[in-house]
N, C-alpha and C positions, 0 to 999 in steps of 0.2 A: 504493500499499500505505497503510494507516495503522498506523504502527509503534505508537502509544499504545496503540491497539486489540488489536495483536497481543501487546504486554506484559501488558495488564490480563488478557486472556484465557489467559496463558501459565500453566503448571503453578507451583506455590509454589517449587519449586526453582529454576526459570530465573528467577522473579520475584527470589530472594533473592540469585541470582547478579549480575543486573542492577543490584539496589540498592545490591550491595558495590562493584561496578564504578563506577556512578554516584559514589559516596561518595569512592572512591579519586581518582576523577579530579576533583570537586570541590576536594577538598583539596590535590592536585598542582597545580592551576591557580592556587589561592590562595599557594601556597609560590612558584611561577613567577613570579608578579606580586610577591611580597614580595621575593624575590633578586634579582629584576631591578633593583627600585628599590636595593637595598642594595648590590648590587656596583656600580650607576653611581653611587650616591653616594661611595662608598669610592673608587672610579677618580678622580672628577672633582676631590673633595675635596684627595686625596692630589697630585694634579698641582699644584694651587693654594698646597698647603701646602710643597710641594719647590722651588716658585720662591721663594716667600718665605724658606726656609731655605737657599738658594744665595745669595742677594742681599744677605741680612742678615749683619752682622758682630758682631751683640750675640746670643749665646744668651739672655739673659733676654728679649729682645725677642720672638725666636722662639718661647720657651716660651710667653709671654703669646698670640702667634696662635695656637699648636697647641690652646688650648682652644676656639677658634671652630672647629676642624675636628673634631667629634666622631665622625664617620662614616670618618675617614681611619684607616688602619693606622699610616700613616707619622707621622701626629703624636702617635698612641698610643705608638709605639716611642721616638719623640723626649723625651716627657713621662718615661718610664720611665729611657731613659737619662739625660737631665737631671737628675732627680732623685736617681739616684745617683752621676753625677757629682759633684753638690752635695755630697752627703754625704762624699765620699771628699777633697773640697777644703776641707770647712767647717773653720773655724776653724785655719786656716793660712795664717800670712802671705805665704809664699813657697811656694805649692802646687805639688805635683810628682807626677805619676803614673807610677808604679811598676808594673812589669809584673803583679803581684799585683792593684793598684787597677783597671789596663786589663782584666784578665781579669774582675774585680768588675762591670764596667760591661757588659762584655761578656755576662756571665750574666744582667743585669737585660734587656738588649735581646733576648736569646733566650727568656726568660720571656715577654716581652711580646709577641712575635713569635708564639710557640706559643699564647698566649692568643687572639690576634687570627685565627690560622688557625682554631682551633675555632669562633670566632663567625662567620667567612666560609664555614664548612664545616657549620654548623648545620641541620639539616634535608634536607640533599642526601640523607642516607641513605632519607629516603621517597621522592624521586624515583627514586632506583636500586631499591628496593623494587617502586614502583609499575611501572616499566619491565620488571621480571623477572618479577614475581609475575602481574598482572592478565592477561595473555595465557593463562596455564595456567588462571586461574580462568574466563575466558571459553571456554576449550577444555573444562572441566568442563561448564559450561552448554550447550556443543555436543552432547558426549557423550550428556549426559541428554535434550537435545531430540531427537536420534537415537534413543535408546532410547524415548523415548515414541512417536515414529512408528511404530518397528517393533512396539511394543506395541499399536497402534491396528491395525495390520495385521493383528493375530494375532485382537483382539477382532472387527473387521469383516470379516475373512477377504477383504479387498480391498486391493489395493496401487493403487487409483486416487489422482489427485492431492487429491481432497477428503479422503480419508483421511490421505495423509501430510502434506501441506501444513502443517498448524499445527504439528507436531513439527519439521518442516524448518525452517519460519520461526523459532519459537524458538531452534533450534540457530545459524541465522546471525544472528539478533539479537545472541544470547551471543558469538558470535566477533567481531562489529562493535564491540559495546561493550567487550569486552576490547582490542582494538586502538585504538580511540578514545581509552581511558584509558592505553594504554603508550606509544604513539608520541610524543605530545608529552612525556611525562615523560622519555624516553629521549633526545629531542633538546635539551630544557632543561638536562638534567644534563650531558650533554658539552659543550654550551656554557658553561654555568656553571664547569664544572669548569676549563676552558681558562682562562677568566677570571681564576679564584681563583688557579691557577699563575701566571697574569701578577704577580697583585699579591704573590703569595709573592716570586715572583724581585725584585719592586722593594723589598720588604721586606728581603730579605738584603743588597741592592745598597746600601740606605740605612743598614743596620747598619754595613757596612764604611765607609760614607763619614762616619758619625756617629763612628766610632771613630779615622779617621785625623784627623778635624777636632780630636778631643779630644786626640790624641798631639801635634799640631802645637801645639795651644795651651798644654798641661800638661805637655809631655814635655821631657825634658832637651835 
C-alpha cells in the first residue's frame, strides 16, 4: 500500500488533519531531542559541581567553579545563595547570620529554585498537549474518512471493496498518524517528568545543605 499516494488522493479535510498531525509530531520530536540534551547536561553538570562543592573548603572558589556549569541547576542555586550570603555578611568584620538573615538566604535559594524549575519544565506542556490532543484529531480524520466511505456507498449504490476502500484507507491513515504523534510524546513526557522530579529533589537537598553550611560558618 502506497501511503503517500493515499494521502495525496485523500479528501481535503483528511489531508488537513494529517498535516496538522505531522506538524505536531515534528515539533514534539524537536522538543524531545532538545529536552533530552538539556536534562542530560543539567544532571551531568550538577554531579560535577556537587563534587567540587563538597570537596572545597572555600566558598569563593566554589563560586568561581559554579560559573563553568551554566546548565547545572545546583550551580545556579549556589550562585544565588552565595550572592545573598555575601550581601548579608558584607562590611561586617565579625559576620554573624541571624535567623532573619538566614531566612533571607533561604528566600534567595527558593526564588532561584523556582526559576530553575520553570526552565526545566519549559515546553513540557506541548508534549502533554500533543499526547492528549492528537489522538482526537486523528479520530476526527477517522470519522470523516468513514463518513466519506458511506457517502460513496450512497452515490455508487454499492458496498463493494472498491467503493469503500478509499474512505476506509483515509480513516486508518488518520488514526495511525494520530497515534504516531501521540505515543512518543506521552512516553517522552513521562520520562522527562521523572527526571525533572529527580532534579527538583536534588535542588531541595542542596538548598538544605547550603543553609547548613552557611549556618556552620557564620552561625553563633
